PADREN-333995 format. One record per residue (C-alpha): residue number from 1; residue in one letter; x, y, z. Coordinates in nm, 3 decimals. Example, Ala and Ser with C-alpha at 12.3 -4.5 7.8 and 13.67 -1.06 7.14 Angstrom:
<rs>
@seq = 1; type = A; u = 1.230; v = -0.450; w = 0.780
@seq = 2; type = S; u = 1.367; v = -0.106; w = 0.714
</rs>
This chain:
<rs>
@seq = 1; type = M; u = 10.478; v = 10.856; w = 12.342
@seq = 2; type = E; u = 10.178; v = 10.746; w = 12.184
@seq = 3; type = Q; u = 9.943; v = 10.928; w = 12.418
@seq = 4; type = A; u = 10.156; v = 11.230; w = 12.438
@seq = 5; type = L; u = 10.144; v = 11.273; w = 12.066
@seq = 6; type = Y; u = 9.819; v = 11.126; w = 11.949
@seq = 7; type = H; u = 9.548; v = 11.133; w = 12.243
@seq = 8; type = P; u = 9.230; v = 11.297; w = 12.081
@seq = 9; type = V; u = 9.199; v = 11.588; w = 12.372
@seq = 10; type = Q; u = 9.540; v = 11.630; w = 12.525
@seq = 11; type = G; u = 9.777; v = 11.493; w = 12.249
@seq = 12; type = Y; u = 10.015; v = 11.743; w = 12.079
@seq = 13; type = Y; u = 9.867; v = 11.618; w = 11.739
@seq = 14; type = G; u = 9.522; v = 11.476; w = 11.841
@seq = 15; type = P; u = 9.315; v = 11.778; w = 11.845
@seq = 16; type = K; u = 9.406; v = 11.937; w = 11.525
@seq = 17; type = P; u = 9.698; v = 12.023; w = 11.297
@seq = 18; type = R; u = 9.985; v = 12.196; w = 11.457
@seq = 19; type = R; u = 10.107; v = 12.518; w = 11.309
@seq = 20; type = I; u = 10.443; v = 12.451; w = 11.147
@seq = 21; type = G; u = 10.722; v = 12.691; w = 11.021
@seq = 22; type = R; u = 10.814; v = 13.047; w = 11.170
@seq = 23; type = G; u = 10.492; v = 13.056; w = 11.417
@seq = 24; type = G; u = 10.515; v = 12.694; w = 11.510
@seq = 25; type = D; u = 10.745; v = 12.445; w = 11.700
@seq = 26; type = F; u = 10.958; v = 12.322; w = 11.369
@seq = 27; type = Y; u = 11.011; v = 12.350; w = 11.018
@seq = 28; type = T; u = 10.938; v = 12.125; w = 10.744
@seq = 29; type = A; u = 11.018; v = 12.084; w = 10.374
@seq = 30; type = V; u = 10.653; v = 12.211; w = 10.299
@seq = 31; type = S; u = 10.692; v = 12.491; w = 10.544
@seq = 32; type = V; u = 10.992; v = 12.627; w = 10.355
@seq = 33; type = G; u = 10.755; v = 12.735; w = 10.054
@seq = 34; type = P; u = 10.538; v = 12.586; w = 9.769
@seq = 35; type = L; u = 10.861; v = 12.474; w = 9.578
@seq = 36; type = Y; u = 10.867; v = 12.133; w = 9.769
@seq = 37; type = G; u = 10.515; v = 12.052; w = 9.645
@seq = 38; type = K; u = 10.591; v = 12.168; w = 9.287
@seq = 39; type = L; u = 10.905; v = 11.950; w = 9.282
@seq = 40; type = L; u = 10.703; v = 11.627; w = 9.406
@seq = 41; type = G; u = 10.403; v = 11.744; w = 9.142
@seq = 42; type = H; u = 10.682; v = 11.723; w = 8.874
@seq = 43; type = L; u = 10.784; v = 11.377; w = 9.018
@seq = 44; type = A; u = 10.447; v = 11.237; w = 9.010
@seq = 45; type = E; u = 10.414; v = 11.334; w = 8.669
@seq = 46; type = Q; u = 10.719; v = 11.192; w = 8.555
@seq = 47; type = T; u = 10.635; v = 10.888; w = 8.720
@seq = 48; type = Y; u = 10.292; v = 10.882; w = 8.535
@seq = 49; type = Q; u = 10.472; v = 10.893; w = 8.185
@seq = 50; type = E; u = 10.753; v = 10.660; w = 8.274
@seq = 51; type = M; u = 10.436; v = 10.390; w = 8.376
@seq = 52; type = G; u = 10.294; v = 10.461; w = 8.031
@seq = 53; type = H; u = 10.005; v = 10.698; w = 8.120
@seq = 54; type = P; u = 9.790; v = 10.443; w = 8.300
@seq = 55; type = A; u = 9.420; v = 10.540; w = 8.296
@seq = 56; type = D; u = 9.375; v = 10.483; w = 8.703
@seq = 57; type = F; u = 9.666; v = 10.674; w = 8.788
@seq = 58; type = V; u = 9.630; v = 10.849; w = 9.143
@seq = 59; type = I; u = 9.852; v = 11.062; w = 9.378
@seq = 60; type = I; u = 9.813; v = 10.921; w = 9.709
@seq = 61; type = E; u = 9.930; v = 11.127; w = 10.040
@seq = 62; type = Q; u = 9.942; v = 10.977; w = 10.399
@seq = 63; type = A; u = 9.994; v = 11.227; w = 10.675
@seq = 64; type = A; u = 9.886; v = 11.550; w = 10.477
@seq = 65; type = H; u = 9.854; v = 11.755; w = 10.810
@seq = 66; type = D; u = 9.678; v = 12.063; w = 10.709
@seq = 67; type = G; u = 9.688; v = 11.990; w = 10.358
@seq = 68; type = Q; u = 9.960; v = 12.237; w = 10.254
@seq = 69; type = L; u = 10.153; v = 11.996; w = 10.049
@seq = 70; type = A; u = 9.852; v = 11.858; w = 9.879
@seq = 71; type = E; u = 9.752; v = 12.205; w = 9.766
@seq = 72; type = D; u = 10.130; v = 12.291; w = 9.640
@seq = 73; type = I; u = 10.092; v = 11.943; w = 9.419
@seq = 74; type = L; u = 9.734; v = 11.991; w = 9.296
@seq = 75; type = S; u = 9.856; v = 12.343; w = 9.199
@seq = 76; type = T; u = 10.118; v = 12.184; w = 8.986
@seq = 77; type = V; u = 9.967; v = 11.880; w = 8.830
@seq = 78; type = D; u = 9.625; v = 11.793; w = 8.730
@seq = 79; type = K; u = 9.583; v = 11.440; w = 8.857
@seq = 80; type = P; u = 9.330; v = 11.294; w = 9.107
@seq = 81; type = Y; u = 9.441; v = 11.299; w = 9.456
@seq = 82; type = L; u = 9.362; v = 11.068; w = 9.745
@seq = 83; type = I; u = 9.454; v = 11.150; w = 10.125
@seq = 84; type = V; u = 9.487; v = 10.867; w = 10.362
@seq = 85; type = E; u = 9.354; v = 11.032; w = 10.690
@seq = 86; type = P; u = 9.248; v = 10.831; w = 11.030
@seq = 87; type = N; u = 9.162; v = 11.178; w = 11.207
@seq = 88; type = P; u = 8.843; v = 11.322; w = 11.122
@seq = 89; type = R; u = 8.968; v = 11.661; w = 11.264
@seq = 90; type = Y; u = 9.229; v = 11.660; w = 11.023
@seq = 91; type = E; u = 9.024; v = 11.577; w = 10.762
@seq = 92; type = A; u = 8.791; v = 11.857; w = 10.805
@seq = 93; type = V; u = 9.080; v = 12.100; w = 10.791
@seq = 94; type = Q; u = 9.203; v = 11.954; w = 10.456
@seq = 95; type = R; u = 8.867; v = 11.962; w = 10.295
@seq = 96; type = Q; u = 8.847; v = 12.313; w = 10.362
@seq = 97; type = R; u = 9.180; v = 12.415; w = 10.257
@seq = 98; type = L; u = 9.129; v = 12.188; w = 9.934
@seq = 99; type = A; u = 8.767; v = 12.261; w = 9.841
@seq = 100; type = P; u = 8.882; v = 12.472; w = 9.531
@seq = 101; type = F; u = 8.985; v = 12.155; w = 9.398
@seq = 102; type = G; u = 8.671; v = 11.998; w = 9.382
@seq = 103; type = D; u = 8.633; v = 11.617; w = 9.316
@seq = 104; type = R; u = 8.981; v = 11.570; w = 9.228
@seq = 105; type = V; u = 9.052; v = 11.514; w = 9.598
@seq = 106; type = R; u = 8.918; v = 11.200; w = 9.784
@seq = 107; type = W; u = 8.982; v = 11.085; w = 10.138
@seq = 108; type = V; u = 9.019; v = 10.716; w = 10.286
@seq = 109; type = S; u = 9.056; v = 10.641; w = 10.667
@seq = 110; type = S; u = 9.328; v = 10.372; w = 10.628
@seq = 111; type = L; u = 9.575; v = 10.218; w = 10.371
@seq = 112; type = S; u = 9.352; v = 9.911; w = 10.362
@seq = 113; type = A; u = 9.089; v = 10.116; w = 10.205
@seq = 114; type = V; u = 9.290; v = 10.257; w = 9.921
@seq = 115; type = P; u = 9.156; v = 10.128; w = 9.582
@seq = 116; type = A; u = 9.348; v = 9.893; w = 9.359
@seq = 117; type = V; u = 9.487; v = 10.186; w = 9.136
@seq = 118; type = T; u = 9.804; v = 10.267; w = 8.983
@seq = 119; type = A; u = 9.971; v = 10.562; w = 9.200
@seq = 120; type = F; u = 10.229; v = 10.778; w = 9.319
@seq = 121; type = Y; u = 10.233; v = 10.744; w = 9.691
@seq = 122; type = L; u = 10.423; v = 11.014; w = 9.912
@seq = 123; type = C; u = 10.466; v = 11.079; w = 10.280
@seq = 124; type = N; u = 10.666; v = 11.352; w = 10.414
@seq = 125; type = E; u = 10.810; v = 11.318; w = 10.789
@seq = 126; type = L; u = 10.573; v = 11.024; w = 10.876
@seq = 127; type = P; u = 10.758; v = 10.755; w = 11.046
@seq = 128; type = D; u = 10.986; v = 11.019; w = 11.284
@seq = 129; type = A; u = 10.665; v = 11.067; w = 11.464
@seq = 130; type = M; u = 10.569; v = 10.715; w = 11.539
@seq = 131; type = P; u = 10.585; v = 10.609; w = 11.901
@seq = 132; type = V; u = 10.914; v = 10.386; w = 11.957
@seq = 133; type = H; u = 11.039; v = 10.172; w = 12.241
@seq = 134; type = L; u = 11.319; v = 10.312; w = 12.441
@seq = 135; type = V; u = 11.609; v = 10.054; w = 12.510
@seq = 136; type = Q; u = 11.954; v = 10.062; w = 12.676
@seq = 137; type = W; u = 12.236; v = 9.840; w = 12.677
@seq = 138; type = D; u = 12.368; v = 9.748; w = 13.034
@seq = 139; type = G; u = 12.696; v = 9.587; w = 12.916
@seq = 140; type = T; u = 12.538; v = 9.219; w = 12.884
@seq = 141; type = A; u = 12.192; v = 9.253; w = 12.761
@seq = 142; type = W; u = 11.935; v = 9.511; w = 12.605
@seq = 143; type = K; u = 11.681; v = 9.631; w = 12.851
@seq = 144; type = E; u = 11.378; v = 9.817; w = 12.784
@seq = 145; type = L; u = 11.332; v = 10.175; w = 12.967
@seq = 146; type = Y; u = 10.980; v = 10.218; w = 13.140
@seq = 147; type = V; u = 10.837; v = 10.531; w = 13.240
@seq = 148; type = Q; u = 10.736; v = 10.535; w = 13.644
@seq = 149; type = A; u = 10.635; v = 10.799; w = 13.856
@seq = 150; type = Q; u = 10.931; v = 10.892; w = 14.103
@seq = 151; type = E; u = 10.896; v = 11.011; w = 14.470
@seq = 152; type = D; u = 10.806; v = 11.360; w = 14.365
@seq = 153; type = H; u = 10.524; v = 11.207; w = 14.121
@seq = 154; type = R; u = 10.744; v = 11.323; w = 13.827
@seq = 155; type = P; u = 10.799; v = 11.063; w = 13.568
@seq = 156; type = G; u = 11.120; v = 10.900; w = 13.522
@seq = 157; type = L; u = 11.285; v = 10.619; w = 13.322
@seq = 158; type = I; u = 11.383; v = 10.247; w = 13.466
@seq = 159; type = P; u = 11.521; v = 9.950; w = 13.291
@seq = 160; type = G; u = 11.344; v = 9.615; w = 13.265
@seq = 161; type = P; u = 11.299; v = 9.323; w = 13.051
@seq = 162; type = P; u = 11.144; v = 9.348; w = 12.706
@seq = 163; type = S; u = 10.771; v = 9.439; w = 12.706
@seq = 164; type = T; u = 10.689; v = 9.187; w = 12.439
@seq = 165; type = E; u = 10.845; v = 8.868; w = 12.250
@seq = 166; type = R; u = 10.853; v = 9.080; w = 11.939
@seq = 167; type = L; u = 11.054; v = 9.345; w = 12.095
@seq = 168; type = A; u = 11.287; v = 9.092; w = 12.252
@seq = 169; type = R; u = 11.351; v = 8.933; w = 11.916
@seq = 170; type = E; u = 11.416; v = 9.269; w = 11.749
@seq = 171; type = L; u = 11.694; v = 9.354; w = 11.993
@seq = 172; type = T; u = 11.885; v = 9.044; w = 11.882
@seq = 173; type = G; u = 11.979; v = 9.234; w = 11.600
@seq = 174; type = L; u = 12.116; v = 9.526; w = 11.775
@seq = 175; type = P; u = 12.480; v = 9.589; w = 11.804
@seq = 176; type = Q; u = 12.633; v = 9.432; w = 12.129
@seq = 177; type = D; u = 12.970; v = 9.583; w = 12.149
@seq = 178; type = L; u = 12.853; v = 9.922; w = 12.288
@seq = 179; type = P; u = 12.939; v = 10.083; w = 12.607
@seq = 180; type = A; u = 12.714; v = 10.012; w = 12.914
@seq = 181; type = G; u = 12.439; v = 10.294; w = 12.924
@seq = 182; type = Y; u = 12.411; v = 10.319; w = 12.553
@seq = 183; type = T; u = 12.043; v = 10.417; w = 12.486
@seq = 184; type = T; u = 11.832; v = 10.413; w = 12.174
@seq = 185; type = E; u = 11.531; v = 10.353; w = 12.024
@seq = 186; type = V; u = 11.323; v = 10.071; w = 11.846
@seq = 187; type = N; u = 11.044; v = 10.169; w = 11.597
@seq = 188; type = L; u = 10.829; v = 9.866; w = 11.546
@seq = 189; type = A; u = 10.539; v = 10.115; w = 11.434
@seq = 190; type = A; u = 10.734; v = 10.205; w = 11.137
@seq = 191; type = M; u = 10.808; v = 9.836; w = 11.059
@seq = 192; type = D; u = 10.436; v = 9.774; w = 11.112
@seq = 193; type = W; u = 10.340; v = 10.057; w = 10.876
@seq = 194; type = I; u = 10.563; v = 9.927; w = 10.616
@seq = 195; type = V; u = 10.426; v = 9.601; w = 10.627
@seq = 196; type = E; u = 10.079; v = 9.754; w = 10.563
@seq = 197; type = L; u = 10.191; v = 9.962; w = 10.299
@seq = 198; type = A; u = 10.303; v = 9.678; w = 10.124
@seq = 199; type = A; u = 9.976; v = 9.493; w = 10.175
@seq = 200; type = S; u = 9.759; v = 9.802; w = 10.059
@seq = 201; type = P; u = 9.569; v = 9.717; w = 9.716
@seq = 202; type = F; u = 9.767; v = 9.989; w = 9.505
@seq = 203; type = R; u = 10.084; v = 9.943; w = 9.292
@seq = 204; type = G; u = 10.334; v = 10.180; w = 9.193
@seq = 205; type = T; u = 10.597; v = 10.413; w = 9.319
@seq = 206; type = I; u = 10.641; v = 10.468; w = 9.699
@seq = 207; type = Y; u = 10.803; v = 10.802; w = 9.803
@seq = 208; type = I; u = 10.934; v = 10.856; w = 10.148
@seq = 209; type = A; u = 11.108; v = 11.167; w = 10.279
@seq = 210; type = D; u = 11.233; v = 11.201; w = 10.660
@seq = 211; type = Y; u = 11.533; v = 11.274; w = 10.885
@seq = 212; type = G; u = 11.727; v = 10.957; w = 10.970
@seq = 213; type = Y; u = 12.044; v = 10.749; w = 10.938
@seq = 214; type = D; u = 12.147; v = 10.413; w = 10.824
@seq = 215; type = A; u = 12.202; v = 10.178; w = 11.085
@seq = 216; type = A; u = 12.580; v = 10.216; w = 11.081
@seq = 217; type = E; u = 12.549; v = 10.576; w = 11.182
@seq = 218; type = L; u = 12.251; v = 10.554; w = 11.389
@seq = 219; type = Y; u = 12.444; v = 10.314; w = 11.632
@seq = 220; type = S; u = 12.771; v = 10.500; w = 11.637
@seq = 221; type = P; u = 12.916; v = 10.472; w = 11.978
@seq = 222; type = E; u = 12.921; v = 10.865; w = 11.990
@seq = 223; type = R; u = 12.543; v = 10.865; w = 11.948
@seq = 224; type = N; u = 12.501; v = 10.703; w = 12.287
@seq = 225; type = T; u = 12.181; v = 10.874; w = 12.425
@seq = 226; type = G; u = 11.953; v = 10.789; w = 12.110
@seq = 227; type = T; u = 11.790; v = 11.045; w = 11.897
@seq = 228; type = I; u = 11.456; v = 11.093; w = 12.084
@seq = 229; type = R; u = 11.397; v = 11.486; w = 12.119
@seq = 230; type = R; u = 11.142; v = 11.700; w = 12.200
@seq = 231; type = Y; u = 11.061; v = 12.021; w = 11.976
@seq = 232; type = R; u = 10.910; v = 12.355; w = 12.130
@seq = 233; type = N; u = 10.912; v = 12.706; w = 12.014
@seq = 234; type = H; u = 11.202; v = 12.573; w = 11.753
@seq = 235; type = Q; u = 11.405; v = 12.469; w = 12.044
@seq = 236; type = T; u = 11.516; v = 12.087; w = 12.091
@seq = 237; type = D; u = 11.634; v = 11.881; w = 12.382
@seq = 238; type = D; u = 11.620; v = 11.539; w = 12.527
@seq = 239; type = R; u = 11.402; v = 11.649; w = 12.833
@seq = 240; type = V; u = 11.105; v = 11.416; w = 12.651
@seq = 241; type = L; u = 10.910; v = 11.351; w = 12.981
@seq = 242; type = E; u = 10.852; v = 11.725; w = 13.040
@seq = 243; type = D; u = 10.536; v = 11.906; w = 12.921
@seq = 244; type = L; u = 10.379; v = 11.606; w = 12.774
@seq = 245; type = G; u = 10.117; v = 11.666; w = 12.493
@seq = 246; type = E; u = 10.230; v = 12.029; w = 12.471
@seq = 247; type = C; u = 10.564; v = 11.947; w = 12.276
@seq = 248; type = D; u = 10.666; v = 11.743; w = 11.957
@seq = 249; type = L; u = 10.833; v = 11.400; w = 12.040
@seq = 250; type = T; u = 11.039; v = 11.262; w = 11.755
@seq = 251; type = T; u = 11.324; v = 11.002; w = 11.677
@seq = 252; type = H; u = 11.537; v = 10.953; w = 11.350
@seq = 253; type = V; u = 11.449; v = 10.680; w = 11.121
@seq = 254; type = N; u = 11.654; v = 10.369; w = 11.079
@seq = 255; type = F; u = 11.655; v = 10.362; w = 10.697
@seq = 256; type = T; u = 11.832; v = 10.040; w = 10.718
@seq = 257; type = R; u = 11.581; v = 9.848; w = 10.882
@seq = 258; type = L; u = 11.307; v = 10.030; w = 10.700
@seq = 259; type = I; u = 11.437; v = 9.902; w = 10.364
@seq = 260; type = E; u = 11.475; v = 9.559; w = 10.518
@seq = 261; type = V; u = 11.114; v = 9.517; w = 10.595
@seq = 262; type = A; u = 10.995; v = 9.663; w = 10.302
@seq = 263; type = E; u = 11.201; v = 9.432; w = 10.064
@seq = 264; type = S; u = 11.097; v = 9.135; w = 10.303
@seq = 265; type = S; u = 10.750; v = 9.243; w = 10.235
@seq = 266; type = G; u = 10.792; v = 9.217; w = 9.857
@seq = 267; type = M; u = 10.857; v = 9.580; w = 9.754
@seq = 268; type = K; u = 11.162; v = 9.673; w = 9.572
@seq = 269; type = Q; u = 11.422; v = 9.952; w = 9.621
@seq = 270; type = Q; u = 11.489; v = 10.208; w = 9.375
@seq = 271; type = T; u = 11.654; v = 10.486; w = 9.498
@seq = 272; type = Y; u = 11.796; v = 10.579; w = 9.856
@seq = 273; type = E; u = 12.002; v = 10.895; w = 9.870
@seq = 274; type = L; u = 12.025; v = 11.214; w = 10.087
@seq = 275; type = Q; u = 11.760; v = 11.468; w = 10.006
@seq = 276; type = G; u = 11.980; v = 11.731; w = 9.885
@seq = 277; type = R; u = 12.102; v = 11.491; w = 9.614
@seq = 278; type = F; u = 11.776; v = 11.385; w = 9.524
@seq = 279; type = L; u = 11.595; v = 11.690; w = 9.505
@seq = 280; type = G; u = 11.898; v = 11.869; w = 9.343
@seq = 281; type = K; u = 11.880; v = 11.621; w = 9.040
@seq = 282; type = L; u = 11.488; v = 11.672; w = 9.042
@seq = 283; type = G; u = 11.512; v = 12.041; w = 9.027
@seq = 284; type = L; u = 11.778; v = 12.073; w = 8.763
@seq = 285; type = P; u = 11.512; v = 12.090; w = 8.478
@seq = 286; type = W; u = 11.330; v = 12.369; w = 8.658
@seq = 287; type = L; u = 11.672; v = 12.550; w = 8.749
@seq = 288; type = A; u = 11.746; v = 12.545; w = 8.326
@seq = 289; type = G; u = 11.427; v = 12.728; w = 8.298
@seq = 290; type = L; u = 11.493; v = 13.022; w = 8.538
@seq = 291; type = E; u = 11.744; v = 13.145; w = 8.277
@seq = 292; type = G; u = 11.713; v = 13.525; w = 8.283
@seq = 293; type = K; u = 11.455; v = 13.559; w = 8.531
@seq = 294; type = M; u = 11.554; v = 13.743; w = 8.884
@seq = 295; type = D; u = 11.248; v = 13.858; w = 8.990
@seq = 296; type = S; u = 11.117; v = 13.839; w = 9.356
@seq = 297; type = E; u = 10.925; v = 13.539; w = 9.299
@seq = 298; type = T; u = 11.237; v = 13.372; w = 9.146
@seq = 299; type = Q; u = 11.456; v = 13.482; w = 9.424
@seq = 300; type = A; u = 11.225; v = 13.334; w = 9.665
@seq = 301; type = L; u = 11.192; v = 12.990; w = 9.518
@seq = 302; type = L; u = 11.568; v = 12.987; w = 9.492
@seq = 303; type = R; u = 11.593; v = 13.038; w = 9.862
@seq = 304; type = Q; u = 11.359; v = 12.727; w = 9.924
@seq = 305; type = Y; u = 11.567; v = 12.536; w = 9.676
@seq = 306; type = H; u = 11.905; v = 12.612; w = 9.875
@seq = 307; type = S; u = 11.715; v = 12.530; w = 10.206
@seq = 308; type = L; u = 11.565; v = 12.195; w = 10.068
@seq = 309; type = T; u = 11.907; v = 12.088; w = 9.925
@seq = 310; type = H; u = 12.205; v = 12.263; w = 10.105
@seq = 311; type = P; u = 12.376; v = 12.013; w = 10.361
@seq = 312; type = A; u = 12.396; v = 12.293; w = 10.611
@seq = 313; type = F; u = 12.015; v = 12.268; w = 10.634
@seq = 314; type = M; u = 11.776; v = 12.013; w = 10.513
@seq = 315; type = G; u = 11.977; v = 11.864; w = 10.237
@seq = 316; type = R; u = 12.228; v = 11.591; w = 10.477
@seq = 317; type = L; u = 11.991; v = 11.504; w = 10.762
@seq = 318; type = F; u = 11.686; v = 11.412; w = 10.544
@seq = 319; type = R; u = 11.691; v = 11.118; w = 10.321
@seq = 320; type = V; u = 11.439; v = 10.995; w = 10.026
@seq = 321; type = L; u = 11.349; v = 10.634; w = 9.984
@seq = 322; type = L; u = 11.194; v = 10.525; w = 9.639
@seq = 323; type = L; u = 11.016; v = 10.183; w = 9.654
@seq = 324; type = N; u = 10.849; v = 10.000; w = 9.365
@seq = 325; type = K; u = 10.536; v = 9.820; w = 9.450
@seq = 326; type = A; u = 10.383; v = 9.571; w = 9.190
</rs>
């Protein structure tokens, strides 16, 4: 999965940012329109004021893709902006897009390189694209599924023992009252990222938005094939070993486990709720200011608000997690 997504030449994300939205393979909250960035800009400003207007306040974004969300936020609030971007090709695209904002925007290549500042950190749809271990319950024990070439040279999956001791320990925390053949994922990379986030020198508020479930939802008996899927041309299926490098691979985030790791790393949960509820409340002052306005721009923003918050669209599937980092 890591190679299929991030190989610098043949990976889906490796060479350059993928087009998102109508002309791409999938939609995100960012591709819906600029309203999402405007709301996050207001949240950053609100956070800044609640912190007592710290002089070293910075907005930090990780996984900024092509810089669209940064542009929407920077157009809303006048605050310094720091992008964590390890891929120089992506940084070049972001620099070109964000050039009008001048020296308000800076880049670092890793979380460890972030300075000791007070920050509002954000990432949108990051852990869902991290490589996972695919595992299967055989009725008595959890096995890891390995990719192996079949007789026709096409890749297939075969069960075997866990590849690492760490994975074996993580599997002891999974349910064991599931039917044989039940398949799911373990995202150790997301746990490592949370630990790295906790160790980064900055302090402040962390905003994580992604699609996922609580553990009870994730491991429900009906979800017996896991959540790993491929996306291509706005079509999704479970044929994740086909067209590798040409389609997005993704899994739902286990927010219960993410919160456990965050708290064990010293961070505190501030908010965890459905995106629809969170953005719905965040957007109330904006909605109140629209009274009497029904021009085409306002109508477009209302459609964006509907897409971001309605349960039938992004409102229920996506979750928002806010953490406090001292």
